[in-house]
C-alpha positions in Angstrom: 201.3 170.0 49.0 198.9 167.1 48.7 195.3 168.3 48.1 192.0 166.5 47.9 188.3 167.5 47.2 185.2 166.5 49.2 181.6 167.7 49.5 182.0 168.1 53.4 184.9 168.5 55.7 184.2 168.0 59.4 187.1 169.3 61.7 187.1 167.2 64.9 185.7 163.7 65.4 184.3 164.4 68.9 180.9 164.2 70.4 179.3 166.3 67.6 181.8 165.7 64.9 181.4 162.0 64.9 177.7 162.3 64.6 178.2 164.6 61.5 180.6 162.2 60.0 178.0 159.4 60.3 175.0 161.3 59.2 176.5 163.2 56.2 178.1 160.0 54.8 174.9 158.1 55.1 174.1 159.2 51.5 176.7 157.6 49.3 176.7 160.6 47.0 178.4 162.7 49.7 182.1 162.6 49.9 183.0 163.3 53.5 186.3 163.9 55.3 186.5 164.0 59.1 189.8 165.2 60.6 190.8 164.3 64.2 194.0 165.8 65.8 194.3 162.8 68.2 194.8 159.1 67.8 192.3 156.3 66.8 191.7 154.9 70.3 193.1 154.2 73.6 192.8 150.9 75.5 191.6 152.6 78.7 188.8 154.3 76.8 186.8 151.0 76.6 186.7 150.5 80.4 184.3 152.9 82.1 186.5 153.7 85.1 189.4 154.3 82.6 188.4 158.0 82.6 190.5 158.3 85.8 193.4 156.9 83.7 192.9 159.3 80.9 192.2 162.6 82.8 195.8 163.4 82.9 197.1 161.2 79.9 198.8 163.1 77.1 198.1 160.2 74.8 194.3 160.8 74.9 194.0 164.3 76.3 194.9 167.9 75.3 195.7 168.6 79.0 194.8 172.2 78.8 194.8 174.5 81.9 193.3 177.8 82.7 195.0 181.1 83.3 195.2 182.2 87.1 192.5 184.5 88.2 190.7 185.7 91.3 188.0 183.0 91.1 190.5 180.2 91.1 192.6 181.6 93.8 195.3 182.4 91.2 195.6 178.7 90.4 195.8 177.1 87.0 192.9 174.7 87.0 193.2 171.5 84.7 191.0 171.5 81.6 191.0 168.0 80.2 189.8 167.6 76.7 189.6 164.3 74.6 192.3 163.9 71.9 191.2 160.8 70.1 188.3 159.6 68.0 185.2 160.4 70.0 186.8 163.4 71.6 185.8 164.0 75.1 183.1 161.4 74.9 185.9 158.9 74.9 187.5 160.2 78.2 184.6 161.7 80.0 182.6 160.4 83.1 179.8 158.9 80.8 177.1 160.9 82.7 174.1 161.3 80.4 172.1 164.5 81.2 170.0 166.4 78.7 169.3 169.3 80.9 165.9 171.0 81.6 163.2 172.2 79.0 163.9 175.8 80.2 167.4 175.5 78.9 166.4 175.1 75.3 163.4 177.4 75.5 165.7 180.2 76.7 167.9 179.6 73.6 164.8 180.0 71.5 163.7 183.1 73.3 167.2 184.6 72.6 166.2 184.5 68.8 167.5 181.0 68.0 164.4 179.6 66.0 164.2 175.8 66.0 166.0 175.3 69.3 163.1 175.2 71.8 162.7 172.1 73.9 159.8 170.8 71.9 161.8 171.1 68.8 165.0 169.4 70.1 163.1 166.8 72.1 162.5 164.6 69.0 166.2 164.7 68.3 167.1 163.6 71.8 164.6 160.7 71.4 166.0 159.7 67.9 169.6 159.6 69.0 169.2 157.3 72.2 168.5 153.8 73.0 167.6 154.0 76.7 167.0 150.8 78.6 165.5 152.1 81.8 162.0 152.7 83.0 160.6 156.0 81.4 157.9 157.7 79.6 158.3 157.2 75.9 157.0 160.6 75.2 160.4 161.8 76.4 162.8 158.8 75.8 164.0 157.0 72.8 164.5 153.1 72.5 166.1 152.5 69.1 168.8 155.2 68.5 172.5 154.7 68.1 173.6 156.0 71.5 173.3 153.2 74.1 172.1 154.7 77.5 171.5 152.7 80.7 171.1 153.2 84.4 174.0 152.8 86.7 174.1 149.2 87.9 175.3 150.1 91.3 173.3 149.3 94.4 173.8 148.8 98.1 173.5 150.4 101.6 175.5 153.5 100.8 173.2 154.5 97.9 170.1 153.6 99.9 171.4 155.7 102.8 171.9 158.7 100.5 168.5 158.4 99.0 166.8 158.2 102.4 168.9 161.1 103.7 168.0 163.2 100.8 164.2 162.4 101.4 164.7 163.3 105.1 165.6 166.9 103.9 162.8 167.1 101.3 164.6 165.9 98.2 162.7 162.9 96.9 163.5 160.1 94.5 163.2 160.8 90.7 161.9 158.3 88.2 163.7 159.9 85.3 165.7 163.1 85.5 165.8 163.2 81.8 162.1 163.0 81.6 159.3 165.5 82.3 161.0 167.0 85.3 164.7 167.0 86.6 164.0 167.4 90.5 165.0 164.8 92.9 167.7 162.1 93.5 168.4 159.0 91.6 171.0 156.8 90.1 173.0 158.2 87.3 172.0 157.5 83.6 175.2 156.6 81.6 176.7 156.1 78.2 177.7 152.6 79.2 176.4 149.3 77.8 177.5 145.7 78.7 180.4 147.2 80.6 181.7 149.3 77.8 181.9 153.0 77.2 179.5 154.1 74.5 181.5 157.1 73.0 180.4 158.7 69.7 183.4 156.8 68.2 181.8 153.5 69.2 178.1 154.4 68.5 178.5 156.7 65.4 181.9 156.3 63.8 182.3 152.5 64.0 179.0 151.8 62.1 180.2 154.1 59.3 183.8 153.1 58.9 183.0 150.8 56.0 181.6 153.4 53.8 183.6 154.2 50.7 182.6 157.8 50.8 183.9 158.5 54.3 187.5 159.2 55.1 188.5 159.3 58.7 191.9 160.9 59.2 193.2 160.6 62.7 196.5 162.4 64.0 195.6 165.3 61.8 196.0 168.8 63.2 193.9 171.3 61.4 196.1 174.4 61.2 193.7 176.9 59.5 190.6 177.3 57.3 191.0 178.2 53.7 189.1 181.3 53.0 188.5 183.0 49.6 186.7 186.3 50.0 183.9 185.6 52.5 183.7 181.9 51.7 185.4 179.0 53.4 186.6 176.6 50.7 188.6 174.1 52.7 191.2 173.4 55.4 195.0 173.1 55.8 196.1 170.3 58.1 199.3 168.4 58.9 199.8 164.7 59.4 203.2 163.6 60.8 204.7 167.0 60.0 203.5 166.9 56.4 201.1 169.8 55.3 198.1 168.8 53.3 194.9 170.7 52.0 191.4 169.5 51.5 188.7 171.5 49.7 184.9 171.3 50.4 182.5 172.0 47.7 179.6 172.4 50.1 180.5 173.0 53.8 183.3 173.0 56.3 181.9 172.2 59.7 184.1 172.9 62.7 183.4 170.6 65.5 186.7 171.0 67.4 185.0 171.7 70.8 184.6 174.8 73.0 188.3 175.1 73.4 189.7 174.4 69.9 186.8 175.8 67.7 187.4 179.5 68.7 191.1 179.0 68.4 190.8 177.6 64.9 188.7 180.5 63.8 191.1 183.0 65.1 194.1 181.2 63.5 192.2 181.5 60.3 191.7 185.3 60.6 188.1 185.3 62.1 187.6 187.2 65.3 188.6 190.5 67.0 190.8 192.4 64.6 193.1 194.0 67.3 193.6 190.6 68.9 194.4 188.9 65.6 196.8 191.7 64.5 198.6 191.5 67.8 199.3 187.8 66.9 200.4 188.6 63.4 197.3 187.0 61.8 195.7 188.5 58.8 192.1 189.7 59.6 189.8 187.9 57.1 186.4 188.4 58.9 185.5 190.5 62.0 183.5 188.7 64.6 183.8 190.2 68.1 182.2 187.2 69.8 184.8 184.6 68.8 186.2 183.1 72.0 184.1 185.1 74.4 181.1 183.8 76.6 182.9 181.0 78.1 181.0 179.2 80.8 181.5 176.1 82.8 180.2 174.5 85.9 182.6 175.4 88.9 182.4 172.4 91.3 183.7 172.2 94.8 184.4 168.6 96.1 183.2 168.2 99.7 184.5 165.1 101.5 183.4 163.0 104.5 185.2 160.0 106.1 183.4 156.7 106.3 184.5 154.1 108.9 186.6 151.6 107.0 185.1 148.8 109.3 181.8 149.3 107.3 183.4 148.3 104.0 181.1 150.6 102.0 183.4 152.5 99.8 185.7 151.7 97.0 188.6 153.0 99.1 188.1 149.8 101.0 186.8 147.5 98.3 189.3 148.5 95.6 192.6 148.6 97.5 195.3 145.8 97.7 193.8 142.4 96.8 190.4 144.0 96.6 191.4 145.5 93.3 191.9 142.0 91.9 188.4 141.1 93.1 187.0 144.1 91.4 188.7 143.3 88.1 187.2 139.7 88.3 183.8 141.2 89.2 183.9 143.5 86.2 185.0 140.7 83.8 182.1 138.5 84.9 179.4 140.9 85.7 180.4 144.4 84.4 179.8 145.7 87.8 182.0 147.2 90.5 184.7 149.7 90.6 185.8 149.3 86.9 182.3 149.6 85.7 181.7 153.0 87.4 180.8 156.3 85.7 182.2 159.3 87.3 179.4 159.7 89.9 176.9 156.8 90.2 174.2 158.9 92.0 173.0 162.5 91.7 170.4 165.0 92.8 169.0 168.1 91.2 167.7 170.6 93.8 166.2 174.1 94.2 168.2 176.3 96.4 165.4 178.6 97.2 161.6 179.0 97.2 159.7 180.2 94.1 162.0 178.6 91.5 160.3 176.7 88.6 163.1 174.1 88.3 166.3 173.0 90.0 169.2 175.5 90.0 171.8 173.3 91.4 173.2 169.8 91.0 174.9 167.5 93.5 176.6 164.3 92.7 178.3 161.6 94.8 181.5 159.5 94.2 181.4 156.3 96.4 185.0 156.9 97.5 187.3 159.6 98.8 189.1 161.0 95.7 192.6 162.4 95.5 193.4 164.7 92.5 192.4 163.4 89.0 189.9 160.9 90.5 192.4 158.7 92.1 191.5 156.5 95.1 192.6 158.1 98.3 194.0 155.8 101.0 191.4 156.8 103.6 187.8 155.6 103.3 185.1 158.1 102.6 182.7 159.8 100.2 183.0 162.7 98.0 180.1 165.1 97.0 180.4 167.4 94.1 178.0 170.3 93.6 177.6 173.3 91.4 175.2 176.0 90.0 173.4 174.6 87.0 173.2 177.7 84.9 176.4 179.7 85.6 176.3 183.4 84.9 180.1 183.9 85.2 181.6 184.2 81.8 185.2 184.1 80.6 187.0 183.6 77.3 189.3 181.5 75.2 191.6 182.9 72.8 194.6 181.8 70.7 197.8 182.7 72.5 200.0 182.3 69.3 199.7 182.0 65.5 201.2 178.5 66.0 198.2 176.0 66.2 200.3 173.8 68.5 200.4 176.4 71.2 197.5 176.0 73.8 195.0 178.8 73.8 194.6 181.1 76.8 191.6 180.0 78.9 190.1 182.5 81.3 187.1 181.4 83.4 186.4 184.3 85.8 184.7 181.8 88.1 182.3 183.2 90.8 182.5 186.7 89.1 178.6 186.7 89.0 176.7 187.1 92.3 174.2 184.5 91.5 177.0 181.9 91.2 178.3 182.7 94.5 174.9 182.5 96.1 173.8 179.2 94.7 177.2 177.6 95.2 177.0 178.4 98.9 173.4 177.2 99.3 174.3 173.9 97.3 177.0 173.4 99.8 174.6 173.9 102.7 172.1 171.5 101.3 174.8 168.9 100.8 175.8 169.2 104.4 172.2 168.7 105.4 172.0 165.6 103.5 175.2 164.2 104.8 174.2 164.9 108.4 170.7 163.7 108.0 169.6 160.7 110.4 170.0 158.2 107.5 173.8 159.0 107.2 174.6 158.8 111.0 177.2 156.2 111.5 178.2 156.4 107.8 179.3 159.9 107.1 181.7 160.6 110.0 183.9 163.6 109.7 183.6 166.3 107.2 187.3 166.8 106.0 186.7 169.2 103.1 186.1 172.0 103.5 185.7 170.9 107.2 182.8 171.5 109.6 184.7 174.4 111.2 184.3 176.6 108.0 180.9 178.1 108.1 180.8 181.8 107.2 180.0 182.7 103.6 183.4 184.4 103.0 185.3 181.6 104.4 183.4 179.0 102.2 183.9 181.1 99.3 187.5 181.5 99.9 187.8 177.7 100.2 185.9 177.2 97.0 188.3 179.7 95.1 191.4 177.8 96.3 190.0 174.2 95.9 187.2 173.8 93.4 187.7 172.3 90.0 185.6 172.7 86.9 183.0 169.9 86.0 184.6 169.8 82.5 181.7 171.4 80.8 183.2 174.3 78.8 180.6 175.9 76.3 179.6 179.1 74.6 182.8 180.3 72.9 181.2 180.5 69.4 177.8 181.2 70.6 174.6 181.0 68.7 172.4 184.0 68.4 171.6 187.4 66.6 173.2 189.8 68.9 176.5 191.6 68.1 178.5 188.9 70.0 176.9 186.0 68.3 179.3 183.9 66.2 176.8 181.5 64.4 173.1 181.9 63.6 170.4 179.5 64.3 171.4 177.3 61.4 174.9 177.2 62.9 176.5 179.1 60.0 179.3 181.5 60.8 177.8 185.0 60.6 178.9 186.8 57.4 180.6 183.7 56.0 179.5 181.2 53.5 180.4 177.5 53.5 181.3 177.5 57.2 179.4 176.2 60.2 180.4 175.4 63.9 178.6 172.5 65.6 179.7 171.6 69.1 179.4 172.8 72.7 180.8 176.1 71.8 177.6 177.3 70.1 175.5 177.0 73.3 174.4 180.5 74.3 174.0 179.4 77.9 175.0 176.4 80.0 172.6 173.5 80.0 171.5 172.1 83.4 173.9 169.3 83.9 176.6 167.5 82.0 177.1 168.7 78.5 177.9 165.6 76.5 174.3 164.6 75.7 173.4 168.2 74.4 176.6 168.2 72.4 175.6 165.0 70.7 172.1 166.5 70.0 173.9 169.6 68.4 175.7 167.3 66.1 172.5 165.5 65.2 170.6 168.7 64.5 173.5 170.3 62.6 173.6 167.3 60.2 169.9 167.7 59.6 170.4 171.4 58.8 173.3 170.8 56.5 171.4 168.0 54.6 168.3 170.2 54.4 170.3 173.0 52.8 171.8 170.7 50.3 168.4 169.6 49.1 167.0 173.2 48.9 
């Protein structure tokens, strides 16, 4: 079996892993290997609206799905995850949301020193190059990650902003600044009409380094463990098994789905569960695969008169698609330059809250499954509780690393999730029926204006909602008995092994999780390098 030695091995070249690959290899003394199970790239990843082409494409997507449960009406819900360099940052909707200061302060209050908002804010600033109007106390201008405001405009967005104001939701200058409240155009990881994935912003600038080895199409099968120390990994490329050893650290950055699976395949987790799969128990950690959280997001829909020509159902159909392609080629605007949702609002569902507890975003067309353009003209509104309290699990379903893990969300199992979801839907209805939307939003077709009672609405959500594609928490950070990593992201009770990705989040952040995942990669690299200097 082929074997090689490195200082650091990073498993997964996704949102956090690409950052680690760049930062750890910046010192030419460090020999770094980064392993990615997926391919190098995909043509549709370059074009912003290409996310709709990749959301069910096995060439760039793991195409996971959840186990049926009560919260999903016994459905299997799609769980897309990126399977190429850049990971999910190469197939996601490119929405850039840090979340609220309270998110990170709560992590610190749970015993995770160094993770308060004031401590992670400098990392957020350092990692971004933001072009919009903002307070430089909160925003960065010179970092590797290119962030811009959505370049969409027009009467539909103007009407939504006016309608929100009519129900008490006012425009925000910068939802990634001092306060998240309000409605505004989406900030995106798009620059000059191109997706700014971590593959583009972090891996590409580092590719020429002699001390960085990027191995795509490499499925990591297990960690190599000697006693209580991780010394390397076993992986396969084209069916050929290989081993690589790390003299310092192995950093698992395979994401909230694959990181717990890899730990379990390596004998780290709940002993009874591992024995049932025929896996030798190397280290007991009860929290591996637990604490799964995601944003459960119903999609409400209204028709818009086609005669108005306001939606991309009208502008992007037939010959209109040719015009949209030309518009994108010349201006980087239009349908092909869209993020997943160009406008969003963060709202408080009840009095007395210190910050928003629900998010609403709008898509300027009616969507069919997997973000496809519907034939009818309309608008889609997506809403969800920001800090979901419903928790589930992800566990290996087989000792074979090619077998997808079992994903159980348990959506709506927490009372707070049910309450906030219902109120967010009602707020959305108030916006869509406000005076400014008269003549624009016509008929509510999902769930339908006739569905009003709480139990009827929740039943509709259970049978129709999808995730917002923000799984976190399955290798959570903390000091309690269910914690998997400590505040330095070291796997508890192990040496030479860390986890750095969305799986370490103790709780959900208030919004899309890509920006926090990149921050985690940045912070992890600083921790690893500081430990090497100590």
